[in-house]
C-alpha positions as CSV (number, residue, x, y, z in Angstrom):
1,M,-150.2,87.5,-105.5
2,L,-148.3,85.2,-108.5
3,C,-148.1,88.6,-110.9
4,E,-145.4,91.1,-110.4
5,K,-147.8,93.9,-108.9
6,L,-151.3,93.7,-107.4
7,D,-153.3,97.2,-108.2
8,D,-156.0,98.1,-106.3
9,A,-156.6,101.4,-106.6
10,F,-160.1,101.6,-105.7
11,A,-159.9,99.4,-102.5
12,L,-162.4,96.6,-104.6
13,E,-160.4,94.2,-102.5
14,S,-158.6,96.1,-99.5
15,E,-159.7,98.4,-96.8
16,T,-157.7,101.6,-99.1
17,P,-156.7,101.8,-102.1
18,S,-153.0,100.0,-102.4
19,C,-151.0,98.7,-105.0
20,E,-148.9,95.6,-103.4
21,T,-145.8,93.7,-105.0
22,G,-146.2,90.3,-105.8
23,F,-144.1,87.2,-106.3
24,A,-143.8,88.0,-109.8
25,F,-144.0,84.7,-111.4
26,I,-146.3,85.8,-114.2
27,P,-145.1,89.0,-116.0
28,D,-148.2,91.1,-115.5
29,T,-150.2,93.0,-113.1
30,V,-153.3,92.2,-111.6
31,K,-155.5,95.5,-111.6
32,Y,-159.0,95.3,-109.7
33,E,-161.9,96.8,-111.3
34,E,-165.9,97.2,-111.4
35,P,-167.8,95.1,-112.3
36,K,-166.9,91.9,-110.8
37,I,-166.7,89.2,-113.8
38,L,-169.0,86.5,-112.8
39,N,-169.0,83.8,-116.0
40,L,-170.0,80.0,-116.1
41,G,-169.1,78.2,-119.1
42,E,-166.6,76.4,-121.0
43,Y,-163.2,77.3,-121.4
44,K,-160.4,76.4,-123.3
45,I,-157.3,76.7,-121.2
46,F,-154.0,75.0,-121.0
47,D,-154.9,72.8,-124.1
48,F,-158.4,71.4,-122.3
49,E,-162.0,71.7,-123.2
50,V,-163.0,72.5,-119.2
51,K,-166.4,74.1,-117.6
52,G,-165.8,76.3,-114.7
53,Y,-166.5,79.8,-113.1
54,E,-165.2,82.9,-112.8
55,I,-165.7,85.3,-110.2
56,H,-163.4,88.2,-109.4
57,C,-162.3,91.7,-110.2
58,G,-159.1,91.5,-110.7
59,R,-158.2,91.7,-114.7
60,L,-154.2,91.2,-116.1
61,E,-153.4,93.0,-119.6
62,K,-151.4,90.1,-120.9
63,Y,-152.9,87.5,-119.7
64,P,-156.9,87.7,-119.2
65,L,-157.7,84.3,-118.7
66,F,-154.8,82.0,-118.1
67,Y,-150.8,81.8,-118.0
68,Q,-148.8,78.8,-118.8
69,A,-145.1,78.7,-118.2
70,E,-142.6,75.7,-118.2
71,R,-143.1,75.9,-114.2
72,I,-145.7,78.3,-113.5
73,C,-149.9,78.2,-114.2
74,G,-152.2,80.6,-113.4
75,T,-156.0,80.9,-114.3
76,H,-158.6,82.8,-113.0
77,V,-161.5,80.2,-114.2
78,H,-162.6,78.1,-110.8
79,G,-163.4,74.8,-111.1
80,I,-161.3,73.0,-113.4
81,F,-159.8,70.5,-111.3
82,D,-163.9,68.8,-111.3
83,N,-162.8,67.8,-114.8
84,N,-160.9,64.4,-114.0
85,D,-159.3,64.2,-117.6
86,F,-157.8,68.0,-116.5
87,R,-157.0,66.9,-113.2
88,T,-155.2,63.9,-114.0
89,A,-153.6,64.9,-117.6
90,Y,-152.5,68.1,-115.5
91,F,-150.8,66.0,-112.1
92,K,-149.4,63.2,-114.3
93,K,-147.0,66.1,-115.9
94,L,-146.1,66.5,-112.2
95,N,-146.1,63.1,-111.0
96,S,-146.1,60.3,-113.9
97,D,-147.3,57.8,-111.3
98,Y,-150.6,59.6,-110.3
99,H,-153.7,57.6,-111.3
100,G,-156.0,60.4,-110.7
101,F,-159.7,59.6,-109.2
102,D,-163.4,60.3,-110.3
103,Y,-164.2,63.2,-108.4
104,T,-167.8,63.4,-108.8
105,V,-167.5,60.0,-106.6
106,Y,-165.5,61.5,-104.3
107,R,-167.9,65.1,-104.1
108,E,-171.1,62.7,-103.9
109,N,-169.3,60.6,-101.0
110,A,-168.3,63.9,-98.7
111,I,-171.6,65.4,-99.2
112,D,-173.3,62.3,-97.7
113,T,-171.1,62.0,-95.2
114,F,-171.5,66.1,-94.0
115,T,-175.4,65.5,-94.1
116,N,-175.3,62.0,-92.0
117,M,-173.2,64.2,-89.8
118,V,-175.4,66.7,-89.6
119,K,-178.2,65.0,-89.2
120,D,-176.8,62.5,-86.8
121,N,-175.7,65.9,-84.5
122,L,-178.0,68.3,-85.1
123,K,-181.1,68.8,-82.8
124,L,-183.4,70.1,-85.2
125,D,-186.7,69.5,-83.3
126,L,-185.1,72.0,-80.2
127,I,-184.1,74.9,-83.3
128,L,-187.6,74.5,-84.7
129,K,-189.0,74.7,-81.4
130,E,-186.6,77.8,-80.4
131,L,-188.0,79.7,-83.7
132,R,-191.5,79.1,-83.2
């Protein structure tokens, strides 16, 4: 949506072929094509080495991995905000008072909270009984 156009001529992201107008913040066109890109790796983007992953059919000709201008940034790489150093530096550019946090601790606490909620509220014995 940040690009000038989104071209889905093969209906990979919609029910029928389409070409939509985007916000035009990035001077490029997204073309949806097979095969879907599925990559896990380390990427050099926004002046950082970050771990992340790609999962997309959309391709940009001029900016295949990321785009960065004064006020607009975009990337196909997911998971980059899991990197504490990257996230802190990125948000400090937006707000010098940003102090950051440890994402690994946050994620582990969120998983623990969720699993405890499931344990406390799911009647597993009843589910297993019904499955038998």
